C-alpha positions as CSV (number, residue, x, y, z in Angstrom):
1,M,86.1,105.5,122.2
2,A,88.1,102.9,120.2
3,R,91.4,101.9,122.0
4,L,94.4,100.4,120.4
5,A,95.7,99.1,123.4
6,D,93.5,95.8,123.3
7,N,94.1,95.5,119.6
8,A,97.3,93.4,118.7
9,N,96.0,92.9,115.1
10,V,96.6,96.6,114.2
11,W,99.8,96.6,116.2
12,L,101.2,93.5,114.1
13,Q,101.1,95.8,111.0
14,L,102.7,98.8,112.4
15,R,106.3,99.8,112.9
16,D,108.0,99.0,116.2
17,A,108.0,102.5,117.1
18,F,104.3,102.3,117.9
19,P,104.3,100.9,121.5
20,H,102.5,97.6,122.6
21,P,100.6,97.5,124.6
22,Y,99.8,101.2,124.0
23,K,99.5,102.8,127.2
24,L,98.1,106.1,128.5
25,E,101.7,107.6,128.9
26,D,102.3,106.5,125.2
27,A,99.3,108.5,124.2
28,R,100.4,111.6,126.2
29,R,104.0,111.5,124.8
30,F,102.8,111.2,121.3
31,L,100.7,114.2,121.8
32,D,103.3,116.1,123.5
33,S,105.4,115.6,120.6
34,H,103.1,116.3,117.7
35,V,100.3,118.8,118.9
36,G,101.3,122.1,117.6
37,A,104.3,120.8,115.6
38,V,105.5,122.8,112.6
39,P,105.0,121.5,110.0
40,E,101.8,119.5,111.0
41,T,102.4,116.1,109.7
42,V,100.0,113.7,111.9
43,L,96.2,114.0,111.5
44,A,93.6,112.2,113.6
45,I,90.8,110.1,112.0
46,E,87.7,110.8,113.9
47,V,84.3,109.1,113.2
48,D,81.2,110.4,115.0
49,G,83.2,111.8,117.7
50,D,85.4,108.9,118.3
51,F,89.2,108.5,117.6
52,A,89.4,105.9,115.0
53,G,92.9,106.1,113.8
54,S,95.5,108.5,112.4
55,V,97.4,109.4,109.3
56,G,101.3,110.6,109.4
57,L,103.5,111.8,106.8
58,K,107.3,111.7,106.9
59,L,108.6,114.6,104.7
60,G,111.6,113.7,102.7
61,M,114.8,115.6,103.0
62,D,117.7,116.6,100.7
63,V,117.3,115.2,97.3
64,E,114.2,113.3,98.4
65,R,112.5,116.5,99.6
66,I,109.7,116.2,96.9
67,S,108.7,112.9,98.4
68,A,106.8,111.8,101.6
69,E,106.0,108.7,103.3
70,I,102.5,108.2,104.6
71,G,101.4,105.8,107.2
72,Y,98.1,105.2,108.6
73,W,96.2,102.8,110.9
74,V,92.4,102.5,111.8
75,A,91.3,100.7,114.8
76,E,89.6,97.3,114.4
77,P,86.2,98.6,115.4
78,F,86.1,101.0,112.4
79,W,87.4,98.3,109.7
80,G,85.3,97.4,106.7
81,R,83.4,100.8,106.5
82,G,85.7,102.7,103.9
83,I,87.2,104.8,106.7
84,G,90.8,104.0,106.0
85,T,90.5,104.8,102.2
86,A,88.6,108.1,102.8
87,A,91.2,109.1,105.3
88,L,94.1,108.2,103.1
89,V,92.5,109.9,100.1
90,A,91.9,113.1,102.1
91,A,95.4,113.1,103.7
92,T,97.1,112.6,100.2
93,D,95.2,115.5,98.6
94,W,96.0,117.6,101.7
95,A,99.6,116.8,101.7
96,F,99.9,117.5,97.9
97,G,98.2,121.0,98.7
98,Q,100.5,121.8,101.5
99,W,103.9,121.0,100.2
100,P,105.7,120.8,96.6
101,L,105.6,117.0,96.6
102,T,105.7,115.0,93.5
103,R,105.3,111.6,95.2
104,I,103.9,110.1,98.3
105,F,104.5,106.5,99.1
106,A,103.6,103.8,101.7
107,V,105.3,100.7,102.5
108,P,103.0,98.0,104.0
109,F,104.0,94.6,105.0
110,A,103.3,92.2,102.0
111,R,101.1,90.1,104.3
112,N,98.9,93.0,104.9
113,A,96.3,92.7,102.1
114,A,93.7,94.8,103.8
115,S,96.1,97.8,103.9
116,C,97.1,97.1,100.3
117,R,93.5,97.2,99.3
118,V,93.0,100.5,101.0
119,L,96.2,102.0,99.1
120,E,94.8,100.6,95.8
121,K,91.3,102.1,96.4
122,A,92.9,105.3,97.4
123,G,94.7,105.4,94.0
124,Y,98.1,104.5,95.0
125,V,100.2,102.3,92.4
126,L,102.2,99.2,93.4
127,E,105.7,100.0,92.4
128,G,107.4,96.8,93.6
129,R,108.3,94.3,96.2
130,M,110.9,95.0,98.6
131,V,112.2,91.3,99.5
132,R,113.2,90.6,103.3
133,S,113.3,94.5,104.0
134,A,111.8,94.5,107.4
135,V,111.4,92.5,110.6
136,K,108.6,92.3,113.0
137,Q,108.4,90.1,116.1
138,G,111.6,88.2,115.0
139,E,110.1,87.4,111.4
140,V,111.8,88.8,108.3
141,L,109.2,90.2,105.9
142,D,108.8,91.5,102.5
143,Q,107.2,95.0,102.1
144,L,105.4,96.5,99.2
145,L,106.0,99.8,97.7
146,Y,103.1,101.8,96.8
147,A,103.0,105.5,95.6
148,A,100.6,108.2,94.5
149,Y,101.8,111.0,92.3
150,R,100.9,114.7,91.9
151,R,98.7,115.5,89.0
152,G,99.7,118.2,86.6
153,P,102.7,120.0,86.6
């Protein structure tokens, strides 16, 4: 089974809410807070019976209730196989079917070219650059804003 705990490359591209190193207690806490949650917004990525990553949605509220932010990660042993793209396409289609969303967006760090390629291959459109909008390990970073839109009415 792939383990993120040994994979600093993935962690450097995630929000700080994702602990590093990732310990068994972190996994238990995560599962306790998401398994059976309503609405279900976190999905596992499984490859040949192995846990390969996850995709999660943060549903918008109030006037932004027609939008959701999507985030995802794939463990390094599964990189370069189209798994992230396939998972993102499936999760996006699923989310549009679950909720009356008109837009799903993602905000990867601008330096994360691989994630940007995944988004583009999954049909997300680059909307813009968010200059100096995030900090990771003390480094101020730009983020890119990508979005996918519901097709039809």
